[in-house]
N, C-alpha and C positions, 0 to 999 in steps of 0.2 A: 735312176734318174734320182742323184743326192737331192737334198733337200737343201735351201739356201742358209742351214746357221747348222752349227755342231751342239751333240747331246753332251752335257757333263754328268756324267750318271757318278753322284757324290753318296755314298755310304758311310759307317763306322765300323768297323770289324766287330765281331764280338767278342764279348769277351769269354775266357775260357771259363768252361760251367764250375770248375772247383774256386773261381775269384766269384762266383755271385751265386745267391739262393734261389735265382728265378730262372727259368728255362728261357732259351737265347732267346729273345724274340725281333733281334735286328738281320738284317739280311746276312746271309753266309754267303761265302767266296763264289760257292757254286751258282746260287741263285743270282746274284751281278753277275757275274759272267754268262748266265744266261740270259740277263736283259740285256745284257751287251751285244752279244750273238743275234739276239730278234730283233732288236734296233737296227744292229747294222744291215740284217737281211730284208729290211723294210726301207731301205736307201739312207740312212743317215749315219753321218760322222761321228763315232762316238768317241767319248774318254772316261777311264775308269778313275776315280778321283777319290784316295780313303781320307777321311777327315781327321785332321791332325792339328798340333797346335801351329803349325804355318799356313791353316788353309784360308786365312784373307789373305797373305800376301800370293798364294797359286790362285786365287780367282781373280786376282787385281789383274792378272795379266791377262785375263780375257776380254774382249767385248761384249756389252751387254745387247748390244743390238745385233748381234750375228751369236747370241749364245742361249741355251735352254738348257735350265737342270733340271735333271731327274732326279727328284729328291727321294733317295732311298734311306733316308735316318728315321727311325721309328724308334724313339726312346733313347734315352741318355743313360749311358752307363749301365746298360742292360737292366735296368730299373722298371717298374710297373707302371709308369705316368704316361707315357707313351708322347711324352712331348720333346722337342729335342731343340733347342735355342738356335741352332743354325739356319733355323726359317728367318730368325732377327737379322742375321748377317747376310743371309742373302738381300732383303729388303733393304739394307742400309746401303748395300753398293749395287742395288738396279736392277738384279737379276729378273729373268722369267723362271719360273720353277713350277714342278707338278704338284698340282693338289690345293688344299686349303692355305689362307693365308698366315701369317706368323697368329695376328689376332685372334682368329675362330681357333687356332690349335693352343694358343694360350686360353682361350675359354672353356675348353677340350681337359681342363686341368680340374676343372667343378663341374660335374656334374650338375649339381643343380641349375648351373646358369643356363645351359640347354633347356632342362623343364620349365625353370620361367619365361626364357624367350618364345616358347611353344603356346604355353599358355597365355601370355600376352598375345599371341598372334591367334587365338581360338584353334589353335592346332593340339586334337585330345592326345593325352598323357596320363597316366595314372597319377592320383594325389600323391601327395609326398610332404616328407619332411624331415629336416637332417637334424642329427643328434650330435653334439659335440660332448655328452655327458649322458650318463645312464637313466635320466630322470623319465621315461618313456610313461610315466601314467595317464597321459591324455591323449593318448595316440588309441584310436579303437576300433580301425579297419583291419579283419583279419579274413581269411591270410594275407600276409604281409611277405614281403622278402625284402630283406637288408643287403644291403653293398657296401662296399667302400664309395664314398664320394668322389675321390681323387685318382681310384686307379682303372684302368681298361684290361680290356684282355682276360675278365674274369679273376684277375687277381682278389685273393681274400674273400672269393663265394666258394662257402662248400655247402654241404648236403643239409646243414642245418639254417642255411639263408633264409627257407621258407617258412616263417614262424605260424603258430595258431591262437597266441595268448599271450598276454602283455609278459610274464614270469619269461617264456621263451624271447619274448622281442629283448628285455633286458638282458638276458646272458647273449645274445649273438650279437648287440650293440655294445657292449663291453667288450668280447672277444677282438670286435674291431679298434674301440681304442685302446685294449691292452697288447694286442699282438702285431696288429700291424700300424698302431697310431695314426688313424685314421677316423676320421668324422664316418659316422654312419648316413647312408640317403634312406632312408624306408620308404617304401613305396604299398601303396595297395597293389596285391596281387591277380593279376589277370591271368585266369588258367584259360585250358586249353591250346589250340594250336598255334605255333610260332610261325612268322612267315620272315624270310630276310628277302630286303626288296635294295637292288644295286642301282643308282641313277648318275648318267654323264653327260656332260655338258654344261653351258653356263648361260649364253641369252637362251638358246631352246635346249632344254631339257629332254630326254629322252629317260624313261624306264626299261629296265630288262627284264627280260621274264623274270616272272617272281619265283623266288623257292621258300618250299615249304619243310619245316624241319620237325622231325618225329624224335622222340629220344625213346631209345630202346631202354629195357630192362626196368622201367620205370615201375614202382611199386602201383602207385596211383597215376594214370597219363595225365587226368586235369592238372594236377600239383605238379609235373615235370618242368624241369627248367635246365639252364646250361650252366654248370658251376666248374670251376678250373680242371677238374680231374677231364669231366666232357669235351670241355673246350680246347685240349692238347691230345685227344684222345676218341677218334671218329667213330671209332670201332660201336661207339656208345650212341652214336647217329646214324639217321637216314635221310637224304636226302630227297625232293621230288622235282626237278624243273622240267615243264613249269608247272608250279602250285594247281590244283584243280580248283578252280574258286568260279562262282556263278560273274558273269560279266559284270554286273552292277556291283557287284562287290569288289570285283578286281578293279575298275574302274575310278571307285574311290578309294583305294588304297594307293594308285597311282596317282591320284590327285593330290592325297594328304602326304606323300612321297616326296611330290614336286613342292611344295609348299614349306614342309622340314627342310630341304636341300636350302632353299632360298633363304628362310628364316633363320638359322643356326649357322648362316655363313659359308658352306660347303663350296667347292670350285673344282672344277673337272670331273671329279667323280665321287661318290660317297656312299656311304650303306648305312642301313638305316633296320633296326628291327623291330617289329610289330605283331601285335595281337588284336584279335579280334574279339569285343566284347557287345553282344546285340547288334552284329551288324557295321559296329564302328570301330574303325583299325584307330588303336593307341599305341602310338609312338611308344618302345620302350627304351632305345638307344639309339642317337645318333652318333655312327663313328665318320670323323671328317678325315680319318689318316688311315683308310684300311688295308688289309692286307692287298699287295698285288702281286703275288708271286704266281709261279703259274700253275699251282694248287688252289689259289683262291678264290674265295665265292664270285668276283665279280666276272674272273675268267672263264667259271665253270657257267655262270648266266651266258655271260655274251657268246662261249661255243655254240649254244642251242640256235642262237643266228646266224652261225655258219664264219665267226671271228676266229684265228687261230692268236696264240699269245701275243707274237709279235704285232698284229693289227692291233690289237687292245692298247698294246703300249704306245705303237705308233697315235693312233686316236687322242691319247691323253696329252702325248708331247705335242702335237700340232694345236689342241685349246690352252694349252700353257704358252705355246709359241706366239698368239695374238698380243701377249704382253709383254714382248721383249722393248726393250727403251735404250736412251742412251742419258748414265747417270754417272757423273764427277764427281765423288766427295771426297773428302780426308774423312776417316774413320778412325776412332779413339777406343772402339770396340774390339777386345783381343779374346780369341779363342782361351786363354788362359785363365779368362773371368766368367767363364759359362756357368760356373756353378752359382756363381753369385748372380747370374742371370736369372737362373732357373727360382732361388729363392725369391727375386721380385717380382717373378712371372706368379709364384704360387700367393704370395703377399696383395698381388694386383687383383687375383682372380678371386681370392675371400673378397677383398673389398665390396667386388660388384655384384659377389653371390648375396654379401647383407643388403645390399642396394635395389637387388630385384626382386627382393621376397618380400 
């Protein structure tokens, strides 16, 4: 039996690799076709829509009360920031869509905002500072890890990211400032085992079976971490689902993961990376828009509970469908000015970061 609404699968086609210095992190045609096939198998009426200059005109043809957008736009112009202003357009037109709202995704442009939100609510996260200069003389927690404050998917993180002295810290901060034009997020490095957590739901949250991540070929396992090369080469890692944990520790992780989901503004589904220190789970990275491809972490975790790919997608769509509404407005925003939207979003994010420190 078909669902009583249509699914629009929106995505931006990836730029040819020769036009981008980054690995393509947007959905490929094959991936989108699989999403379409899987949702149709679950009984949905679907349509794939490529985001182009006429996207506002195209979306206005659909009734917001009878439509749900499956948002498969991850990033803009195949860059490393992981934000696409298309979600602002969805909201202005009144569409329900999968995943976090535009406000939360905007905040994700600045990792320190999520850190300040967690600290404000008592959620453990490593001590940190953001440096937009190389005067790092007042940082004295070592080892530390140095990350770009505004990138996702491990962009800008290399094997020198974990530093053990102020000289190494200064060099790594300068690397991000000069090579990536990024402020540096410097964190107290928590060594040892890393865990990935996937949470889905809204009013009621469910934590999927936990995943432990083992970094292979590390000279010192206590200092192992995921850099850019490891992110895109899984032969460097081994995953265990479910992770082997004592019941009390597992329950503690699940409680903190749910709090993080709510506090940082996740919606429908989200991913969280953490490590343990003294039995306390420290949140490393909340991901509002994690990969949802067939090989993604959330799909692997859900598979251990018996979900196939289509069932995972269908659950996420049904969570979003509860937000359907009718919304009639005149909208001045056009996709042609999306680049200026991104600029405004970054300025807004920086202002929030300063306010929350």
